[in-house]
ZAPA-342964 format. One record per residue (C-alpha): x, y, z; residue in one letter. Coordinates in steps of 0.001 Angstrom, whole numbers, padded with zeros to 6 digits, always signed. Layout:
<sites>
XYZa...
</sites>
This chain:
<sites>
-045762-034953+096879m-045719-034374+093195l-049485-034412+092932k-049812-031875+095786i-047317-029530+094036q-049221-029708+090777d-052430-028784+092508s-050885-025712+094103i-049495-024432+090720d-052856-024846+089045t-054587-022887+091756g-052133-019985+091544c-052661-019722+087829l-056394-019574+088268f-056142-016848+090857l-053889-014760+088597l-056341-014944+085674i-059195-014000+087957f-057591-010899+089373f-056510-009738+085927t-060010-010036+084541f-061403-008247+087517h-059054-005381+087178i-059631-004916+083425y-063394-005223+083393f-064418-004369+086838g-062528-001087+087508n-061899+000710+084141t-062247+004264+085454e-058995+004002+087379d-056747+003037+084239v-054197+005863+083000s-054130+006915+079173t-052030+009321+076998a-053740+012185+075128v-052216+014268+072187l-053700+017767+071688t-052967+020870+069509l-052192+024132+071262e-053669+026521+070477p-056397+024494+068920n-056839+026025+065385r-058749+024733+062517t-056198+025896+059892t-052429+026017+060101i-050545+028093+057461f-047186+027213+056094q-044377+028738+058059g-046304+028957+061358e-045092+027292+064596t-047268+024411+065978v-047229+023013+069574h-048372+019431+070279l-049054+018467+073990n-048758+014829+075118c-050454+014351+078549s-051478+011327+080697v-054971+011621+081927k-055317+011572+085701g-051629+011435+086345q-048767+013815+086709n-046612+014221+083573s-043431+014582+085465y-040805+011889+085456d-042102+010360+082248r-040437+009836+078900w-042145+011028+075676y-041614+010798+071950k-043583+011946+068891l-044372+009694+065951q-045797+010316+062437r-047442+007839+060066r-045503+007328+056879n-046781+006556+053398s-046807+002831+054160y-049159+003211+057182g-046534+002696+059841y-045640+005187+062563f-042057+006319+062663t-040287+008445+065234d-040218+012179+064728v-038258+012751+067937t-036295+010601+070283s-037271+010023+073927w-037428+013293+075833v-038665+014248+079323q-040980+016960+078058r-044519+016540+076955s-044811+019502+074544i-043435+019148+070981f-042816+022268+068793e-042912+022177+064964i-041251+025281+063443h-042208+026593+060012h-044741+023983+059301a-044801+022837+055734k-046811+019645+055429d-049609+018086+057489g-049868+014472+058678g-051142+011965+061268i-049274+012155+064545y-049328+010273+067921r-047218+010335+071044c-045976+007707+073482i-045639+008429+077189a-043489+005689+078620d-045472+002678+077368s-048742+004503+076858l-049857+005351+073327q-051924+008444+072698s-054754+009018+070354n-053960+009942+066713v-054094+013625+065650l-054628+014674+061998n-052726+017959+061381l-053617+019985+058256t-051227+022762+056871v-052541+025280+054302s-050386+027255+051829g-049789+031052+052079l-051713+033393+049811p-049993+033721+046389k-048567+037027+045164a-048408+037949+041415k-046167+040698+039953l-046968+042371+036600t-045426+045326+034717v-046812+048033+032446e-046315+048764+029607p-043790+045919+028919e-040757+044354+030459v-038757+046062+027675c-039112+049811+027860v-037321+052722+026234f-035318+055317+028038i-037566+057975+029556g-040725+055910+029626e-042865+055396+032824t-042906+051854+034215v-045521+050535+036694t-045021+047352+038767l-048301+045803+040126i-048330+043257+043043c-051572+041259+043411e-052374+038851+046373i-055238+036419+045753e-056890+036348+049254s-057280+038205+052510h-057050+041920+053060r-055012+044406+054995g-051793+043704+053170w-048716+045883+053184t-046943+045478+049769y-043156+045362+049445k-041082+045406+046187w-037547+043986+046011y-034781+044290+043320k-032037+041798+042702g-030470+040166+045752l-031033+043125+048032n-032969+041832+051110p-034325+045318+051768n-037357+046433+049797p-036880+049220+047250v-040451+050306+047859s-043215+049636+050462e-046821+050799+050450s-050353+049799+051272e-051186+050178+047596g-050234+047409+045252n-048404+049568+042575t-044815+050804+042280f-044089+053437+039557t-040731+054316+037934i-040901+057623+036081s-038411+058311+033263g-036784+054904+033256a-033073+054811+032768g-030449+052126+032329y-029946+052014+036126s-033511+050815+036552d-032803+047581+034684e-032832+044412+036794g-034864+041638+038490q-037961+042670+040492f-040278+040629+042863w-042858+041381+045590c-044787+039925+048587r-047365+041046+051168g-047333+041263+054992e-050138+041875+057549r-050862+041631+061255r-053494+038866+061185d-053006+035292+060197r-051683+034650+057665p-049061+037278+058429t-047267+037003+055016a-047964+035955+051456s-045830+033867+049163e-043057+035607+047210t-044067+036546+043639s-042269+035403+040540g-039334+037451+039163i-039736+040000+036366i-036650+041203+034455v-036952+044827+033424l-034932+045804+030332v-034339+049452+029460v-033217+050090+025901q-032250+053215+024058g-034426+055083+021629l-034169+054176+017932p-030991+055641+016403v-031445+058433+013881t-028857+059304+011238m-028822+062427+009086l-026893+062461+005790t-026548+065082+003123v-025942+064770-000617e-023661+066099-001888p-021302+066342+000987q-020434+069756+002285s-019205+072104+001023p-021708+072655-001756v-021724+075348-004318f-024277+078007-005168t-026988+076597-007377g-026467+072952-006386e-029294+070692-005242t-028869+069534-001635v-030772+066569-000196t-030981+065730+003518f-031918+062175+004433k-033125+061156+007899c-032816+057435+008560t-034322+055664+011617i-033202+052038+011741y-036076+050460+013722h-039832+050565+013645f-041993+052373+011133d-044757+054931+010983g-042431+057809+011725w-043014+061471+011103t-039669+063103+010252y-038770+066565+011432k-035700+068596+010350w-034323+071291+012591h-031841+074058+011883k-029977+075598+014788a-030579+077710+016748p-034352+077394+016281s-036164+074651+018206s-038971+074572+015666n-038599+072243+012720p-037828+073815+009328v-039450+070910+007521f-041748+068034+008500e-042707+065077+006320s-043769+061471+006354n-040930+060851+003904g-037379+060762+005161n-035827+063287+002695t-035643+067069+002697f-034383+068752-000523t-033010+072268-001051i-032975+073144-004757r-030597+075850-005914g-028681+076237-002676a-027938+079797-001616a-025699+081395+000973e-028648+081595+003410s-029038+077818+003450d-025789+077226+005221k-025956+076175+008862g-026282+073275+011307q-029045+070731+010692y-030398+067750+012664w-033512+065538+012543c-035733+063377+014757q-038697+061049+014333g-042024+060949+016172e-044882+058433+016102r-047995+057429+017999r-046929+053963+019078d-044116+053085+021392r-041433+054260+021045p-043067+057607+020413t-039818+059408+019532i-036437+058524+018138s-033097+059587+019389y-032078+062945+017841p-029575+062599+014964s-026174+064112+014990g-025825+067533+013460s-024600+068185+009921v-023002+071485+008982i-023854+072672+005481l-021396+075034+003849k-022407+076900+000710v-019599+078308-001420m-019459+080483-004533g-018648+079545-008185s-017944+075905-009307p-014430+074661-008451p-011668+073898-010921k-009998+070485-010475p-006285+069806-010916t-005220+067005-013285l-001848+065398-012540s+000190+062378-013647l+001322+060035-010917k+004678+058356-011373g+008039+059173-012861s+008786+060414-016341a+009344+059425-019068p+006253+057308-019625v+007321+054056-021294l+005180+051570-023143t+003916+048937-020781g+003999+051301-017809n+001088+051742-015451y-000216+055294-015945v-002425+057015-013350l-004122+060382-013989l-005570+062029-010852t-008291+064685-010893c-008073+066422-007513e-010920+068338-005766l-011313+069444-002151q-014852+068093-001816s-016433+064659-002163a-019347+062964-003909g-018258+063712-007470w-018257+061690-010648l-015061+062359-012607f-015023+062749-016382y-011806+062398-018411y-011308+063747-021927y-008561+063271-024516k-007472+065322-027530t-010296+067942-027419t-012827+069230-024904l-015637+068614-027363d-014812+064926-027699s-016638+062169-025854q-015195+061476-022441h-012871+058467-022353v-013741+057498-018786s-016268+058180-016021v-015378+057087-012512s-016543+057589-008948e-012921+057730-007885i-010772+060651-008858n-008287+058695-010980s-008060+057240-014473y-005563+054419-015033s-004044+052689-018049i-002567+049364-017034n-000188+048928-019964s+000214+052174-021818v+000872+052249-025571k+002335+054952-027751v-001158+055650-029080s-002282+056471-025509d-000116+059583-025514g-001717+063007-026009g-003529+065870-024225q-005918+065106-021338y-008491+067153-019320w-010863+066332-016495c-013920+067764-014745r-016365+066490-012111a-020118+066422-011738g-022705+065465-009088r-026371+065659-008292g-029529+065333-010394d-029523+067335-012548p-025753+067102-012775v-023797+070013-011440f-020416+070259-013248y-017146+071778-012135t-014893+073700-014448q-012453+071884-016776y-008942+071289-015494s-005929+072584-017312d-004642+070366-020118a-002048+067709-019285l+000301+066308-021931w+001215+062643-021630v+004211+061646-023769n+004601+057881-024259v+007836+056457-025654t+008804+052894-026492e+010242+050980-023566r+013802+049785-024122p+013958+046084-024924k+016347+043743-023163a+018075+041140-025318v+019899+038071-024060v+022955+036998-026000s+025243+034032-025497l+028878+035020-025211e+029976+031915-027068l+030291+031028-030713n+028194+027925-030221w+024736+027259-028873t+024968+023608-027844q+026064+023574-024193i+027378+020529-022372f+027367+019703-018688r+030364+021253-016924g+030860+023971-019566e+031202+027603-018509t+028429+029788-019915v+028297+033582-020071t+025060+035390-020904l+024971+039107-021667r+021986+041378-021137c+021854+044281-023597n+019322+047128-023481i+018268+048370-026897q+018182+052147-026473t+019824+055107-028161e+020624+056747-024866e+023478+055553-022717n+021830+055057-019338h+023343+053667-016202d+021533+050346-015986w+021251+047748-013297e+020419+044246-014487y+018315+041402-013151s+018533+037833-014360w+015722+035319-014017y+015938+031574-014434r+012561+029961-015059n+010904+033107-013672g+012930+033218-010435i+015394+036048-009738l+018866+034541-009991w+021531+037222-010522s+021995+041011-010759v+025037+041389-013013n+025404+042616-016562h+027206+039425-017503l+025798+036282-015995y+028526+033650-015875t+027923+030214-014466f+028899+026599-014880t+026280+024319-016356a+026491+021781-013557t+023402+019765-014350y+021698+018429-017436v+018717+020746-017802s+016600+022853-020114k+016087+026272-018531d+014684+029585-019733n+016694+032719-018969y+015301+036255-019151t+016706+039601-018093c+015723+043239-017801r+017394+046483-016835g+016537+049289-014460q+018045+052750-014535q+019767+053827-011371k+018769+057493-011598n+015039+057403-012406n+014113+053733-011788q+013042+053272-015416m+012665+049563-016136v+013167+047963-019534s+011006+045250-021030d+011839+041666-020209f+013891+039986-022852s+012546+037097-024819e+013203+033833-023044a+016571+032375-023957f+016360+028594-023723t+019608+026976-022680l+019597+023251-023277n+022385+021612-021277v+023093+018042-022278i+025442+015398-020941e+029190+015833-021315k+030046+014678-024837p+032189+011774-025824k+033759+012278-029226p+033530+009608-031881v+036857+008373-033209l+036646+006898-036682r+039332+004949-038457g+039520+002904-041630p+037081-000013-042025p+040084-002311-041608q+042386-001712-038672t+045164-004020-039934w+047273-002151-042433l+050460-002748-044331t+053395-000449-043778e+053505+002207-046422g+049755+002662-046449d+048207+005995-045585s+045623+006064-042796v+043566+008956-041444t+041777+009000-038084l+038909+011450-037600s+037556+012791-034318c+034056+014266-034167e+031792+015659-031459v+028397+014621-032714r+025783+017340-032850g+028368+020078-032237s+030937+021296-034743t+031878+024796-033595t+034933+025867-031657g+036508+022488-031031w+040234+021813-030898r+041341+018194-030892f+044094+016306-029055h+045365+012906-030080w+046734+010324-027661y+048125+006809-027740r+048191+004162-025025y+051605+003811-023360v+053063+002069-020357s+052990+003717-016947f+054524+007170-016812r+054214+009909-014238n+052003+012925-014874r+050229+011433-017846l+046453+011549-018200p+044657+008290-017728t+041488+006695-019021v+039643+003692-017661t+038252+001269-020178y+036726-002080-019315g+037818-001708-015702g+041482-001169-016615t+043373+002128-016371t+045539+003172-019325y+048063+005964-019599y+047829+008360-022529l+050709+010058-024299e+049931+013241-026212l+051170+012792-029770l+053798+015398-030684s+052290+016157-034051n+048692+016003-032923g+048339+018972-030604e+045198+020958-031165r+044415+019672-034620e+041523+021945-035600t+040439+019792-038506g+039540+016851-036290g+041746+014434-038251s+045104+012778-037709y+046976+011245-040641t+049750+008666-040697l+051430+008745-044115s+053184+006534-044773p+052223+004178-041949a+055105+002370-040309a+055417-000483-037876l+056063+001949-035038r+052610+003441-035566h+050948+000266-034296t+048972+001090-031154g+045671+002146-029610v+044595+005721-030286y+042082+007969-028530v+041106+011579-029012c+039616+014356-026951r+038193+017755-027869a+038372+021072-026094e+037006+024565-026625r+036641+027898-024883g+038805+029761-022403e+039337+028317-019869p+039345+025139-021884a+036430+022786-021547y+037348+019169-022257h+035122+016405-023504t+035421+012812-022399e+038023+010663-024092f+036772+008795-027132s+036545+005038-027308d+039890+003537-028325p+040774+002835-031927q+043461+000160-032499p+045744+000288-035531l+047988-002593-036582f+050731-001972-039120i+052323-005119-040476t+054936-006010-043028g+054521-008293-046018v+052771-011479-044865p+054722-014739-044919s+051748-017045-044559a+048050-017124-045273s+045091-017929-043024l+042625-020250-044683v+039047-020139-043403i+036483-022808-044201k+033768-021950-045038p+035176-018806-046634n+032937-016059-045274r+033044-013489-042492t+029681-014203-040831q+028686-017519-039264h+025793-018834-037203f+026263-019970-033646t+026549-023738-033776g+028206-023724-037215d+031478-025596-037766s+034530-023530-038641l+038052-024550-039528s+041072-022231-039557l+044531-023221-040790s+047829-021540-041494c+049384-022250-044888e+053100-021544-044748v+055593-021696-047593q+058242-024092-046412g+058594-025234-042836n+055505-024483-040731s+057299-025059-037464t+056823-022160-035060g+053625-020916-036667w+050410-020799-034661r+046958-019310-034779l+046361-016097-032834r+043218-014119-032153w+041545-011238-030391f+038135-012279-029092t+036065-012021-025927k+037799-015151-024640k+041406-014999-023477p+044192-016526-025548e+045342-019501-023536i+046471-022155-026017s+047391-022831-029598q+043686-022931-030449c+040996-020768-028877p+038960-021983-025942y+036782-025010-026802s+038484-025350-030231w+040115-028599-031306t+043705-028617-032588a+044554-030688-035650a+047966-031502-037052s+049978-028398-037745g+048684-024857-037048p+045064-025785-037643r+041985-025426-035395c+038298-026182-035792h+035241-025798-033582t+031502-025428-033232v+031050-021656-032938l+029692-019601-030048y+029015-015853-029847s+032199-015248-027894y+034225-016636-030833d+033619-013359-032746s+036903-011545-033256g+040063-011159-035315v+042217-014161-036300y+045635-014421-037963w+048719-016602-038172c+051961-015638-036497q+055373-017239-036278s+057781-017293-033383d+059955-014731-035167n+056955-012372-035504s+055946-012980-039071k+052262-012602-039915y+049565-013762-042250s+046480-012031-043533h+044019-010831-040889i+040495-012271-041002v+037508-010904-039121n+034932-013484-037981i+031473-012558-036683t+029352-015218-034964v+025663-014252-035034h+022924-015712-032878n+020168-014387-035139g+018215-016107-037913p+019957-014482-040917v+023548-013810-041965i+025057-012481-045178i+027586-014632-047008d+030420-012317-048087s+034089-013148-048852p+036535-012995-045977a+039308-011554-048194y+039384-008487-050453p+037905-008885-053925v+040009-007818-056890t+038663-005169-059210e+037013-006738-062224g+036282-010025-060500d+032703-011144-059886p+031217-010808-056396l+028375-012954-055090s+026490-012147-051925l+023966-014548-050494r+021402-014339-047687c+021869-017441-045504v+019177-018649-043128y+019492-020651-039954r+016302-022558-040822s+014824-023217-044239q+012540-020263-045116p+009225-020589-046901a+010201-017641-049071d+013780-017134-050323f+013046-013563-051318h+015710-011195-049854a+016402-007481-049796n+019993-006270-049986f+021391-002981-048657f+024668-001164-049164k+025673+001456-046623d+022074+001343-045286s+020652+002196-048726l+018385-000392-050389p+019512-002256-053483l+017209-004093-055808k+015324-007100-054473n+016374-010623-055353h+013860-013419-055272t+016566-016072-055148s+018133-014665-051994g+021410-014036-053846e+022913-011092-055717m+025921-010979-058044t+028099-008132-059219i+029726-009351-062428t+032737-007032-062199a+033361-005196-058981v+034915-001772-058801s+036014+000552-056034r+032539+002059-055804k+031198-001349-054758d+033283-001272-051598e+031237-000751-048425g+028922-002292-045818y+026401-004856-047060y+023341-006253-045328q+020348-008405-046240c+016961-009160-044729d+014163-011640-045138n+010872-012355-043449t+012902-014302-040886q+015027-011299-039871g+017916-009037-040835i+021623-009814-040923s+024499-007893-039436l+026563-005670-041735t+029642-007055-043495a+032348-004914-045079y+033464-005844-048586v+036900-004595-049548t+037833-004155-053214v+041532-004210-054093k+043046-002853-057253a+043664-005274-060145s+047156-005902-061473f+048368-003173-063844s+048282-003881-067579e+051649-004834-068981p+053383-001751-070217g+056779-000837-071534s+058095-000187-068098s+056988-003624-066910h+058535-005311-069964v+061826-003608-069334l+061698-004668-065759v+060934-008260-066739a+063803-008350-069250v+066116-006883-066693s+065129-009560-064272v+065912-012317-066763v+069274-010850-067696l+070255-010310-064099v+069169-013819-063270t+071280-015336-066002l+074318-013257-065173l+074326-014080-061514i+073304-017690-061902l+076779-018941-061079v+076924-017130-057768i+073255-017534-056943m+073705-019902-054068l+075989-017495-052306a+073662-014587-052877l+070702-016604-051709l+072459-017476-048489f+073401-013875-047816c+069985-012583-048779s+068167-014922-046406k+070472-014106-043548k+070087-010333-043892v+066343-010523-044537k+065824-012772-041541g+067717-010354-039356l+065721-007404-040685h+062394-009188-040325d+063266-010308-036869h+064112-006752-035835t+061078-005057-037332t+058588-007707-036375f+060006-007958-032917a+059280-004264-032492h+055800-004766-033927q+055117-007831-031802d+056074-005918-028659q+053690-003105-029638s+050919-005590-030283l+051459-007386-027021n+051184-004068-025178d+047654-003691-026564q+046452-007280-026152t+044732-006653-022843q+042650-003795-024245h+041794-005564-027483l+040701-008709-025704n+038231-006575-023755q+037082-004725-026844q+036557-007897-028849g+037818-006323-032073c+034641-007337-033867t+033577-006197-037314h+037113-005502-038468l+038083-006115-042093e+041527-006509-043558s+042475-004512-046618d+046017-005743-046620i+047110-007057-049986t+049822-009651-049734h+051490-011406-052631v+053496-014417-051600y+056790-015404-053221d+057117-019111-053686t+059935-021419-054746v+059084-024737-056371n+061878-027283-056136m+061605-030027-058759q+063896-033029-059189n+063288-033362-062842g+059968-033995-064456g+058260-036781-066296e+061440-037326-068360d+063590-037692-065296e+066360-040213-065588d+065461-043421-063745t+068992-044520-063339t+069124-042910-059977g+071840-040465-060903s+071805-037426-058707t+071053-034052-060211t+072191-030939-058385d+069116-028770-057764l+069597-025069-057674t+066837-022576-056728y+066735-018902-056112a+064318-016648-054270q+064431-013116-055580l+062789-010175-053839e+062830-007119-056049l+061807-003877-054403k+061893-000722-056452p+063320+002371-054849i+060430+004626-053803k+060322+007988-055437n+060986+010584-052779k+059348+013274-054843q+055672+014016-054296k+053473+012182-056747i+050384+013823-058111n+047365+011897-056940s+045782+012201-060368d+048653+010400-062064e+048719+006641-062520h+050952+005211-059843v+052779+002071-060874p+053020-000950-058655s+055357-000319-055764d+056374-003980-055300v+057243-006523-057951i+057498-010122-056898y+059540-012675-058869a+058839-016348-058865k+061859-018259-060067v+061521-021969-060755n+064909-023566-061371i+064775-027128-062620t+067595-029470-063717a+066514-031258-066872r+067879-034042-069011k+068801-033533-072669p+066053-034404-075022k+068325-036795-076979n+070306-039488-075277k+073207-038695-077424g+073612-035299-076021e+076403-034723-073656d+075404-034211-070099q+077290-031726-068059p+078958-033116-065076p+077335-032625-061722n+074251-031234-063346g+075847-027910-064248d+073129-027147-066845v+070380-025168-065112t+067077-023939-066483y+065380-020943-064948a+061762-019969-065272t+060972-016426-064217v+057403-015364-063573n+057006-011663-062975v+053878-010522-061124k+053078-006927-060357a+051447-006152-057072k+048079-004370-057188e+048064-000612-057503l+047640+001168-054175s+045262+004103-054387t+045987+005423-050949k+047695+008781-050727d+051364+008780-049855h
</sites>
């Protein structure tokens, strides 16, 4: 069965191939095909025409078939032009490009058809004469089409779709072109045969411009005067080759024609007046210019006479701006100005009718004329009338300071006055300028100098009635400096003995005029007292009753008493209202009684190096209990010896020195008795000066030595006294064999290693020579001593009791005053102070016999006396020129019980034989005023 089925399938396939071959090759005339044709069939198709393509099936009806049109692309493939439609005719509107087309009818493909499309004939538009024409010219537009005939030409303008002109000729003429004819023009052709239209021409822009502008000018400007030369000038701003024509109304014919652009009338007459205009003509385009505007020429009679005037207010002051004006009713003149005489050379020639003097001087005053001239040759006017110009000196402003001093301090009230130096009493208004800037408008300029500055002040005045202004004053320089602090000076030594005279001086450095001085002293808190802050502490100041407004700048305490101990300050004032300075730095004063002990310093000098060893001790006559060392330094007083000092037995201290050890040292007992005062300066530098710590007595030698911290290579030293050089000393030491008062002062030395600080050397008076008065006193002392020997013990007891009470009272008052100032002095340091106090100590030597003393052990009654003799002070005024005797005489009484020289002598019982030795010493003469 399978084999039979395979045989049948093979036979069917053979039959199918046979019939197909028979149909294709044996009966070809009966097969249907598609054909694509052009209707109507033209050889040339023009752009824009409509083309019909017919797709038909040969031998069959075209109905009920589907068709589409295809076109070969640039790659050789056919793409669809249309989709499937049930119509066989395809229409192509406004054909642009050709191509190869075919159609498909159902599944039948047509032949290929090559369609060629030709462009329309081109149109070209030209214009004559140019695209830019002048107003009034004729313009011709020409439209040319390159092929075919029978065209109708149409011209279009702008975006208007309607032609502005249409003709069978190819030209369009615009006669007398105007601005309205400007625009874009184009053309094209149309005809009845194919092609029915040409392409559109390119666009031409027609520009219509005005004729060249013509300007007519005349020199000189009208009106002119009889006899003057008049020149007309015709200017055409574009193109060249013009022929110029001048016309005078009402004639239309030119009065003058020239290739040059000027027309001159020489010696103008009345008949030349009238209205003139000009125009240019030439052969090339543009052939004419636009007519100029008309110029009216007026011709007048005789030359004019100008008027000379002075602008501004009178009087004319030096420095003013002066303006002379020469006035005429016509233009184009040169103005000539003359001074003093008409025959003189003119002082100025100007095209403007004014002559100015920027800063007039007295020499510029005088008589002036003017006249004017113009043209070539020059035509002159008449002279003006004479004008007198009177110049006077401008008043000068002067600045004056309404104070009796010129040095001004910050915060001080200043008044400046502006004075005008003039003989006439005018009503002036004033202007003040500070550094060139207007600052005030008052006659007196009062202000407070708030800031430290250096400003220049000027002023000037202006009259209210005629606005006359004075000259500026010379600059007044006001130098304002910082508020001053007066300098308070006291004696070189601030520790004084009661009875001395001391003067404090107060000075405002750099300013000595107008000051009044007030003197104050530190006190405890009180209401409504002025205060001053020093070292961070506030102090209250009491105005001294006898120190108000001391004009001399000095305050004297004579004689000084214990109650005068304190800290003093001063302040200055001046002006109304009062201007006050700052308070001065404080000045301490210490007034002490007669010392009861002495301070011994080792080594004995005032200046020491840091790191040096120093020992201070108090030597007291009798019992030293209750005595201790006291000081004013930068370190507080906290123990018997200063900070870092070592205490030895008794009131004695020693240390290695530091800078803060500089200060004032003295000995003081519990009952307020004092020793000498010693000033110690500890220097950290390389050089100090070795000077005695205590005053030197007149007539004694004085040695000063330059001491070096390290051994110098050269011991050469220079010495100075009060900053003035003394002679040089190669040994580094100088000696004054016998000092005198003139040697007192500040000494200093220097070496290659450096310069020392200053040290003050005080010279005290020597003891007075024994005179008759001293002898009498000595004798009196001996006699009194002998007479009162019996009752001496009783007197001694009473004397010590009263003196102790007195000393306790006075020194207690002094100690309280000193303690009130301790805080301030500790802050101040009290450095560089020297003591000028001269103390003579009274001593009592108690001796139990001598070398011949009995060795039996018998007791001898010892009797001693301490005598203090004080002369009564003379209450009458002593002439300072007279020799003042010593005011204190000290007695040293040595009372010794002695044995008889011979053993056979009777000895008084109980040692009632007493020997007295009296040594009388006169205290040094005080030279201070009482």
